[in-house]
LOMI-625704 format. One record per residue (C-alpha): residue in three letters; x negated, y negated, z. Coordinates in nm, 4 decimals, padded with zeros to 6 digits. Layout:
% LOMI-625704
{rec 'ALA',{X,Y,Z}}
...
This chain:
% LOMI-625704
{rec 'MET',{01.4359,-14.1305,-09.1949}}
{rec 'GLU',{01.5360,-14.1390,-08.8282}}
{rec 'SER',{01.9125,-14.1016,-08.7667}}
{rec 'THR',{02.0840,-14.3562,-08.5209}}
{rec 'ARG',{02.1947,-14.0859,-08.2797}}
{rec 'SER',{01.8307,-14.0183,-08.2817}}
{rec 'LYS',{01.6642,-14.3433,-08.2447}}
{rec 'LEU',{01.9489,-14.3848,-07.9546}}
{rec 'ILE',{01.8658,-14.0789,-07.7655}}
{rec 'LYS',{01.4873,-14.2066,-07.7276}}
{rec 'LEU',{01.5659,-14.5238,-07.6136}}
{rec 'LEU',{01.8514,-14.3668,-07.3747}}
{rec 'SER',{01.5782,-14.1277,-07.2306}}
{rec 'LEU',{01.2832,-14.3910,-07.1638}}
{rec 'GLN',{01.5224,-14.5640,-06.9278}}
{rec 'ASP',{01.4698,-14.2610,-06.6417}}
{rec 'ASP',{01.7527,-14.3730,-06.3764}}
{rec 'ASN',{01.7294,-14.7302,-06.4796}}
{rec 'TYR',{02.0596,-14.8638,-06.6880}}
{rec 'ILE',{02.0207,-15.0509,-07.0216}}
{rec 'SER',{02.2901,-15.2482,-07.1708}}
{rec 'GLY',{02.4779,-15.2418,-07.4526}}
{rec 'GLN',{02.3743,-15.5891,-07.5784}}
{rec 'GLU',{02.0301,-15.4432,-07.5807}}
{rec 'ILE',{02.0718,-15.1150,-07.7678}}
{rec 'SER',{02.2950,-15.3237,-08.0187}}
{rec 'ASP',{01.9658,-15.5252,-08.0841}}
{rec 'LYS',{01.7628,-15.2296,-08.1035}}
{rec 'LEU',{01.9572,-15.0399,-08.2609}}
{rec 'LYS',{02.0961,-15.3032,-08.5297}}
{rec 'ILE',{02.4744,-15.1491,-08.4352}}
{rec 'SER',{02.7655,-15.2690,-08.3298}}
{rec 'ARG',{02.9075,-15.2218,-07.9400}}
{rec 'SER',{03.1808,-15.0285,-08.0532}}
{rec 'ALA',{03.0105,-14.8088,-08.2607}}
{rec 'ILE',{02.7622,-14.7679,-07.9509}}
{rec 'TRP',{03.0773,-14.6341,-07.7444}}
{rec 'LYS',{03.1549,-14.3849,-08.0371}}
{rec 'HIS',{02.8022,-14.2031,-08.0128}}
{rec 'MET',{02.8168,-14.2102,-07.6087}}
{rec 'LYS',{03.1576,-14.0256,-07.6627}}
{rec 'GLU',{02.9747,-13.7907,-07.9033}}
{rec 'LEU',{02.7075,-13.6979,-07.6553}}
{rec 'GLU',{02.9673,-13.6511,-07.4200}}
{rec 'LYS',{03.1378,-13.4295,-07.6170}}
{rec 'ASP',{02.8107,-13.2377,-07.6377}}
{rec 'GLY',{02.7803,-13.2453,-07.2483}}
{rec 'TYR',{02.6119,-13.4999,-07.1375}}
{rec 'GLU',{02.6731,-13.7132,-06.8142}}
{rec 'ILE',{02.6987,-14.1020,-06.8741}}
{rec 'GLU',{02.7916,-14.3718,-06.6818}}
{rec 'ALA',{02.8570,-14.6754,-06.7913}}
{rec 'LYS',{02.8969,-15.0260,-06.5912}}
{rec 'ARG',{02.9927,-15.3259,-06.6498}}
{rec 'ASN',{02.7477,-15.5590,-06.6959}}
{rec 'LYS',{02.4945,-15.3411,-06.6438}}
{rec 'GLY',{02.5263,-15.0972,-06.9296}}
{rec 'TYR',{02.4559,-14.6874,-06.9724}}
{rec 'ARG',{02.3076,-14.4309,-06.8517}}
{rec 'ILE',{02.2279,-14.0686,-06.8264}}
{rec 'LEU',{02.3529,-13.8753,-06.5414}}
{rec 'GLY',{02.2801,-13.5494,-06.6494}}
{rec 'SER',{02.2044,-13.3515,-06.9845}}
{rec 'PRO',{02.3636,-13.0253,-07.0682}}
{rec 'ASN',{02.1497,-12.6682,-07.0382}}
{rec 'LYS',{02.2229,-12.5742,-07.3905}}
{rec 'VAL',{02.0573,-12.6047,-07.7711}}
{rec 'SER',{02.1914,-12.8781,-08.0051}}
{rec 'GLU',{02.0486,-13.1551,-08.2281}}
{rec 'ASN',{02.0963,-13.3725,-07.9231}}
{rec 'THR',{01.9319,-13.1808,-07.6379}}
{rec 'ILE',{01.6315,-13.1077,-07.8641}}
{rec 'GLN',{01.5809,-13.4690,-07.9410}}
{rec 'TRP',{01.6068,-13.5567,-07.6108}}
{rec 'GLY',{01.2983,-13.6114,-07.4413}}
{rec 'LEU',{01.1024,-13.4821,-07.7924}}
{rec 'GLU',{00.7525,-13.6166,-07.8348}}
{rec 'THR',{00.6860,-13.6109,-08.2025}}
{rec 'ASN',{00.6329,-13.8557,-08.4600}}
{rec 'TRP',{00.8113,-13.7514,-08.7572}}
{rec 'LEU',{00.9028,-13.3639,-08.6721}}
{rec 'GLY',{01.2355,-13.3099,-08.5419}}
{rec 'LYS',{01.3313,-13.6387,-08.5868}}
{rec 'LYS',{01.6258,-13.4672,-08.8068}}
{rec 'VAL',{01.7610,-13.0977,-08.6436}}
{rec 'ILE',{02.0276,-12.8875,-08.7904}}
{rec 'HIS',{02.1593,-12.6577,-08.5313}}
{rec 'LYS',{02.4014,-12.3701,-08.6228}}
{rec 'ALA',{02.5990,-12.1907,-08.3296}}
{rec 'SER',{02.5697,-11.8388,-08.5456}}
{rec 'THR',{02.4344,-11.7831,-08.9101}}
{rec 'PRO',{02.2744,-11.5604,-09.1292}}
{rec 'SER',{01.9669,-11.6804,-09.1120}}
{rec 'THR',{01.8305,-12.0472,-09.0842}}
{rec 'GLN',{01.5640,-11.9856,-09.3214}}
{rec 'ILE',{01.8538,-11.9816,-09.5713}}
{rec 'VAL',{01.9988,-12.2640,-09.4389}}
{rec 'ALA',{01.6585,-12.4423,-09.4663}}
{rec 'HIS',{01.6230,-12.3399,-09.8227}}
{rec 'GLN',{01.9932,-12.5428,-09.9277}}
{rec 'LEU',{01.9233,-12.8390,-09.7557}}
{rec 'ALA',{01.5649,-12.8996,-09.8954}}
{rec 'GLN',{01.7394,-12.8432,-10.2723}}
{rec 'GLU',{01.9388,-13.0934,-10.1587}}
{rec 'GLY',{01.6765,-13.2890,-10.0154}}
{rec 'ALA',{01.6033,-13.2432,-09.7040}}
{rec 'GLY',{01.3299,-13.4591,-09.5511}}
{rec 'HIS',{00.9720,-13.3412,-09.4223}}
{rec 'GLY',{00.9782,-13.2276,-09.0795}}
{rec 'THR',{01.3734,-13.1208,-09.1081}}
{rec 'VAL',{01.3967,-12.8541,-08.8227}}
{rec 'VAL',{01.6952,-12.5997,-08.8399}}
{rec 'ILE',{01.8209,-12.3661,-08.5430}}
{rec 'ALA',{02.0617,-12.1315,-08.4532}}
{rec 'ASP',{02.1943,-11.9408,-08.0757}}
{rec 'GLU',{02.1770,-11.6843,-08.3167}}
{rec 'GLN',{02.1660,-11.4971,-08.6772}}
{rec 'THR',{02.3330,-11.2340,-08.8085}}
{rec 'ALA',{02.1065,-11.1200,-09.0652}}
{rec 'GLY',{01.7686,-11.2650,-08.9994}}
{rec 'LYS',{01.4851,-11.1376,-09.2052}}
{rec 'GLY',{01.1197,-11.1051,-09.1463}}
{rec 'ARG',{00.8395,-11.0610,-09.3916}}
{rec 'LEU',{00.8974,-10.7423,-09.6860}}
{rec 'SER',{01.2818,-10.8348,-09.5880}}
{rec 'ARG',{01.2315,-10.6417,-09.2991}}
{rec 'ASP',{01.5398,-10.7147,-09.0696}}
{rec 'TRP',{01.4844,-10.9358,-08.7780}}
{rec 'TYR',{01.7042,-10.8893,-08.4298}}
{rec 'SER',{01.8104,-11.2305,-08.3205}}
{rec 'ALA',{02.0580,-11.2053,-07.9966}}
{rec 'LYS',{02.2643,-11.4899,-07.9164}}
{rec 'ASN',{02.1277,-11.7382,-07.6919}}
{rec 'LYS',{01.8319,-11.5440,-07.5738}}
{rec 'GLY',{01.5667,-11.6705,-07.8102}}
{rec 'ILE',{01.4308,-11.8905,-08.0926}}
{rec 'TRP',{01.5386,-11.8621,-08.4290}}
{rec 'MET',{01.4470,-12.1735,-08.6185}}
{rec 'SER',{01.3038,-12.2684,-08.9637}}
{rec 'ILE',{01.1349,-12.5949,-09.0655}}
{rec 'ILE',{01.1153,-12.7787,-09.3659}}
{rec 'LEU',{00.7729,-12.9024,-09.5210}}
{rec 'ARG',{00.6177,-13.0767,-09.7990}}
{rec 'PRO',{00.2811,-13.0850,-09.7857}}
{rec 'ASN',{00.0602,-13.2550,-10.0461}}
{rec 'ILE',{-00.1645,-12.9325,-10.0823}}
{rec 'LEU',{-00.2077,-12.6972,-10.3810}}
{rec 'PRO',{00.0359,-12.4059,-10.3989}}
{rec 'TYR',{-00.2135,-12.1167,-10.3400}}
{rec 'LEU',{-00.2819,-12.2929,-09.9673}}
{rec 'ALA',{00.0314,-12.2192,-09.8951}}
{rec 'PRO',{-00.0951,-11.9106,-09.6654}}
{rec 'GLN',{-00.2526,-12.0908,-09.4495}}
{rec 'LEU',{00.0632,-12.2761,-09.3072}}
{rec 'THR',{00.1320,-11.9169,-09.1592}}
{rec 'LEU',{-00.1984,-11.8758,-08.9889}}
{rec 'LEU',{-00.1429,-12.2514,-08.8693}}
{rec 'THR',{00.1501,-12.1550,-08.7219}}
{rec 'ALA',{00.0475,-11.8307,-08.5363}}
{rec 'THR',{-00.2064,-12.0988,-08.3517}}
{rec 'VAL',{00.0661,-12.3415,-08.2745}}
{rec 'LEU',{00.2350,-12.0304,-08.1464}}
{rec 'ALA',{-00.0143,-11.8643,-07.9499}}
{rec 'ASP',{-00.1628,-12.2294,-07.8243}}
{rec 'VAL',{00.2074,-12.2594,-07.6324}}
{rec 'PHE',{00.1766,-11.9504,-07.5153}}
{rec 'GLN',{-00.1690,-11.9658,-07.3264}}
{rec 'LYS',{-00.1113,-12.3054,-07.2316}}
{rec 'LYS',{00.2464,-12.3308,-07.0947}}
{rec 'LEU',{00.3252,-11.9654,-06.9984}}
{rec 'GLN',{-00.0016,-11.8556,-06.8616}}
{rec 'LEU',{-00.0105,-11.5447,-07.1749}}
{rec 'ALA',{-00.3010,-11.3963,-07.3743}}
{rec 'PRO',{-00.1152,-11.4147,-07.6994}}
{rec 'LYS',{-00.2886,-11.1962,-07.9584}}
{rec 'ILE',{-00.2314,-11.3025,-08.3660}}
{rec 'LYS',{-00.1478,-10.9891,-08.5653}}
{rec 'TRP',{-00.2248,-11.0898,-08.9501}}
{rec 'PRO',{-00.0958,-11.2328,-09.0935}}
{rec 'ASN',{00.2350,-11.3344,-08.9057}}
{rec 'ASP',{00.2986,-11.1760,-08.5635}}
{rec 'ILE',{00.2733,-11.2515,-08.2282}}
{rec 'ILE',{00.1547,-10.9534,-08.0010}}
{rec 'LEU',{00.1900,-10.9488,-07.6240}}
{rec 'ASN',{00.0270,-10.6445,-07.4651}}
{rec 'ASP',{00.0419,-10.4281,-07.8050}}
{rec 'LYS',{00.3932,-10.5587,-07.8726}}
{rec 'LYS',{00.5429,-10.8138,-08.1011}}
{rec 'VAL',{00.7295,-11.0954,-07.9393}}
{rec 'SER',{00.7470,-11.3186,-08.2404}}
{rec 'GLY',{00.7080,-11.3428,-08.6257}}
{rec 'ILE',{00.6679,-11.5652,-08.8413}}
{rec 'LEU',{00.7924,-11.5915,-09.2404}}
{rec 'THR',{00.6870,-11.8462,-09.4611}}
{rec 'GLU',{00.8847,-11.9118,-09.8116}}
{rec 'MET',{00.7992,-12.1857,-10.0752}}
{rec 'GLN',{00.9656,-12.3224,-10.3802}}
{rec 'ALA',{00.6951,-12.4931,-10.6115}}
{rec 'GLU',{00.5073,-12.5482,-10.9920}}
{rec 'GLN',{00.2072,-12.4174,-11.0957}}
{rec 'ASP',{00.0310,-12.6804,-10.8941}}
{rec 'LYS',{00.2735,-12.8637,-10.7122}}
{rec 'ILE',{00.4766,-12.7619,-10.3799}}
{rec 'ASN',{00.8276,-12.9320,-10.3809}}
{rec 'TYR',{00.9019,-12.7560,-10.0128}}
{rec 'VAL',{00.7590,-12.5175,-09.8000}}
{rec 'ILE',{00.9921,-12.3065,-09.5331}}
{rec 'ILE',{00.7993,-12.1778,-09.2358}}
{rec 'GLY',{01.0629,-11.9757,-09.0055}}
{rec 'PHE',{01.0076,-11.7910,-08.6845}}
{rec 'GLY',{01.1494,-11.6474,-08.4291}}
{rec 'ILE',{01.0641,-11.5722,-08.0863}}
{rec 'ASN',{01.2148,-11.3530,-07.8336}}
{rec 'VAL',{01.2114,-11.5204,-07.5366}}
{rec 'ASN',{01.4977,-11.4361,-07.2464}}
{rec 'HIS',{01.5606,-11.0483,-07.3581}}
{rec 'GLU',{01.6121,-10.7822,-07.1131}}
{rec 'GLN',{01.4137,-10.4601,-07.1672}}
{rec 'LYS',{01.7703,-10.2869,-07.1841}}
{rec 'GLU',{01.8931,-10.5444,-07.4460}}
{rec 'LEU',{01.6283,-10.4709,-07.7229}}
{rec 'PRO',{01.7721,-10.2234,-07.9870}}
{rec 'ASN',{01.6442,-09.8633,-07.9396}}
{rec 'THR',{01.4880,-09.9317,-08.3350}}
{rec 'ILE',{01.2524,-10.1653,-08.2081}}
{rec 'ILE',{01.2256,-10.1023,-07.8122}}
{rec 'ASN',{00.8590,-09.9331,-07.8356}}
{rec 'ARG',{00.7180,-10.2349,-08.0407}}
{rec 'ALA',{00.9029,-10.5652,-07.9004}}
{rec 'THR',{00.9071,-10.7442,-07.6210}}
{rec 'SER',{00.9941,-11.1012,-07.4774}}
{rec 'LEU',{00.8755,-11.3564,-07.3112}}
{rec 'LYS',{01.0614,-11.2766,-06.9966}}
{rec 'ILE',{01.0069,-10.8949,-07.0079}}
{rec 'GLU',{00.6152,-11.0022,-07.0142}}
{rec 'THR',{00.6072,-11.2831,-06.7407}}
{rec 'GLY',{00.8791,-11.1823,-06.5062}}
{rec 'GLN',{01.0887,-11.4941,-06.5544}}
{rec 'ALA',{01.3400,-11.6744,-06.7656}}
{rec 'TRP',{01.2504,-11.9862,-06.9281}}
{rec 'GLU',{01.4370,-12.2786,-07.0179}}
{rec 'ILE',{01.4645,-12.2544,-07.4349}}
{rec 'ILE',{01.4957,-12.6495,-07.4964}}
{rec 'GLU',{01.2055,-12.7211,-07.3469}}
{rec 'LEU',{00.9728,-12.4422,-07.4981}}
{rec 'ILE',{01.1244,-12.5358,-07.8599}}
{rec 'GLN',{01.0183,-12.9285,-07.7663}}
{rec 'ARG',{00.6827,-12.7992,-07.6741}}
{rec 'ILE',{00.6633,-12.5899,-08.0078}}
{rec 'LEU',{00.7223,-12.9174,-08.2249}}
{rec 'ALA',{00.5028,-13.1138,-08.0265}}
{rec 'THR',{00.2279,-12.9154,-08.0754}}
{rec 'PHE',{00.3402,-12.8021,-08.4316}}
{rec 'GLU',{00.3383,-13.1681,-08.5241}}
{rec 'GLU',{-00.0393,-13.2108,-08.3751}}
{rec 'LYS',{-00.1705,-12.9372,-08.5069}}
{rec 'TYR',{-00.0328,-12.9479,-08.8958}}
{rec 'GLU',{-00.1854,-13.3291,-08.8601}}
{rec 'GLU',{-00.5359,-13.2505,-08.7804}}
{rec 'TYR',{-00.5023,-12.8895,-09.0612}}
{rec 'MET',{-00.4031,-13.2209,-09.3073}}
{rec 'SER',{-00.6815,-13.4576,-09.2499}}
{rec 'LYS',{-00.9545,-13.1732,-09.1301}}
{rec 'GLY',{-00.8582,-12.8814,-09.3453}}
{rec 'PHE',{-00.8603,-12.4967,-09.2897}}
{rec 'PRO',{-01.2064,-12.4171,-09.0782}}
{rec 'ILE',{-01.0325,-12.5459,-08.7142}}
{rec 'VAL',{-00.7677,-12.3144,-08.8025}}
{rec 'LYS',{-00.9811,-12.0352,-08.9011}}
{rec 'GLN',{-01.1630,-12.0193,-08.5817}}
{rec 'ARG',{-00.8702,-12.0540,-08.3428}}
{rec 'TRP',{-00.6845,-11.7836,-08.5258}}
{rec 'GLU',{-00.9921,-11.5393,-08.5137}}
{rec 'GLN',{-01.0136,-11.6296,-08.1143}}
{rec 'ASN',{-00.6598,-11.4893,-08.0501}}
{rec 'GLY',{-00.7194,-11.2169,-08.3484}}
{rec 'TYR',{-00.5643,-10.8936,-08.2794}}
{rec 'ARG',{-00.8103,-10.6128,-08.3246}}
{rec 'ILE',{-01.0755,-10.7497,-08.4468}}
{rec 'GLY',{-01.4469,-10.5863,-08.3847}}
{rec 'GLU',{-01.1765,-10.3015,-08.3865}}
{rec 'LYS',{-01.1834,-09.9734,-08.6552}}
{rec 'THR',{-00.8216,-09.9006,-08.7931}}
{rec 'LYS',{-00.6987,-09.7687,-09.1335}}
{rec 'ILE',{-00.5889,-09.9518,-09.4096}}
{rec 'LYS',{-00.3640,-09.8070,-09.6890}}
{rec 'SER',{-00.4397,-09.9930,-10.0241}}
{rec 'PHE',{-00.2012,-09.8479,-10.3674}}
{rec 'GLN',{-00.5616,-09.6372,-10.4627}}
{rec 'SER',{-00.6377,-09.4740,-10.1293}}
{rec 'VAL',{-00.6647,-09.4816,-09.7353}}
{rec 'ASP',{-00.9724,-09.5564,-09.5527}}
{rec 'GLU',{-01.1256,-09.6960,-09.2458}}
{rec 'ALA',{-01.2572,-10.0187,-09.1470}}
{rec 'VAL',{-01.3209,-10.2799,-08.8967}}
{rec 'ILE',{-01.1017,-10.5691,-08.8890}}
{rec 'MET',{-01.3299,-10.8752,-08.8609}}
{rec 'GLY',{-01.1465,-11.1403,-08.8894}}
{rec 'ILE',{-00.9915,-11.4194,-09.1969}}
{rec 'ALA',{-01.1685,-11.5384,-09.4987}}
{rec 'ASP',{-01.1679,-11.9061,-09.6170}}
{rec 'ASP',{-00.8688,-11.8318,-09.7827}}
{rec 'GLY',{-00.6303,-11.6939,-09.5002}}
{rec 'ALA',{-00.6970,-11.3080,-09.6460}}
{rec 'LEU',{-00.8040,-11.0506,-09.3947}}
{rec 'LEU',{-01.1617,-10.9786,-09.3846}}
{rec 'ALA',{-01.2447,-10.6071,-09.3120}}
{rec 'LYS',{-01.5778,-10.3932,-09.2813}}
{rec 'TYR',{-01.5394,-10.0738,-09.4749}}
{rec 'GLN',{-01.8201,-09.7579,-09.3637}}
{rec 'ASP',{-02.0080,-09.8309,-09.6676}}
{rec 'GLY',{-02.0884,-10.1505,-09.5537}}
{rec 'GLU',{-01.8938,-10.3594,-09.7512}}
{rec 'VAL',{-01.6934,-10.6164,-09.6166}}
{rec 'LYS',{-01.3608,-10.7100,-09.8476}}
{rec 'LYS',{-01.0951,-10.9401,-09.8234}}
{rec 'ILE',{-00.7182,-10.8052,-09.8122}}
{rec 'TYR',{-00.4319,-10.9761,-09.9233}}
{rec 'SER',{-00.1716,-10.6949,-09.8933}}
{rec 'ALA',{-00.1952,-10.3729,-09.7953}}
{rec 'GLU',{-00.0404,-10.1328,-09.5057}}
{rec 'ILE',{-00.2702,-10.1783,-09.1891}}
{rec 'ASP',{-00.2106,-09.8945,-08.9294}}
{rec 'TRP',{-00.2393,-10.1684,-08.6617}}
{rec 'PHE',{-00.1524,-09.9498,-08.3231}}
{rec 'LYS',{-00.3410,-09.6431,-08.4176}}
{rec 'THR',{-00.7108,-09.7842,-08.3667}}
{rec 'GLU',{-00.9856,-09.6709,-08.1544}}
{rec 'LYS',{-01.2642,-09.9150,-08.0304}}
{rec 'PHE',{-01.5841,-09.8680,-08.1379}}
């Protein structure tokens, strides 16, 4: 359920520079004038400049340039995603917080975001460097009505969402490395981690977490990842407003998620393959039994990677070590 604060923020953001009377706010939100005043004071604590005039009402003169529950919701153009936002200045991992909230009954579309993570994790429990105020460290709680075996498709969906935002808003040319990385100029700029709590035939909840390196300078990246990681600022030469990026990602995610739920995976598959990293190129794939050369062909209907081996057989890859960065074109 959308909170009163969220409804108030939406109402104020629709006024542009105009005043809205306390009585109109009271009537629309079904709260008292004293409750309105308390909400306004909380917004001021968050850094908003609020003007109140007798016989005119309230208007916002300025908003803070910092990530918070309020600033994310201010101007957020979604119907259900991000209507509940949990912001942490610092946390070991937004995934941990999201799991706790989901187990306590947090609703579909709840967003957890942090200024920094002190123990961020990626796929296969790899560390994820999450510098304070330099990137987007976010987890989304979903309760989709799909079978558990389809949950990996949500990772691929999320990758297409991030690629779409980077293309349209930042004018970049991202590639998606199966199953969960966004690549710019052969370096990782974003990673996605999908975790699930489910029964045999029912998903209780899915947590989709992702980190995006936004405003890191080259010198700020740790030596352990400097040769294989990048940031949006490094790639574009300019800093980006993190709040605007978050809002664009959430709005795009909601749109693409609803499309996926109504039309299925084929359209996600098409978009993924349009941006797939190393598609049509040869690489080495290491399985339990052997190391073989194969050509990356795309993804299957269930989200598995498709690879064509030297004997001409096309196989589905669900888990393997892939030599992504030492490939040769045919």
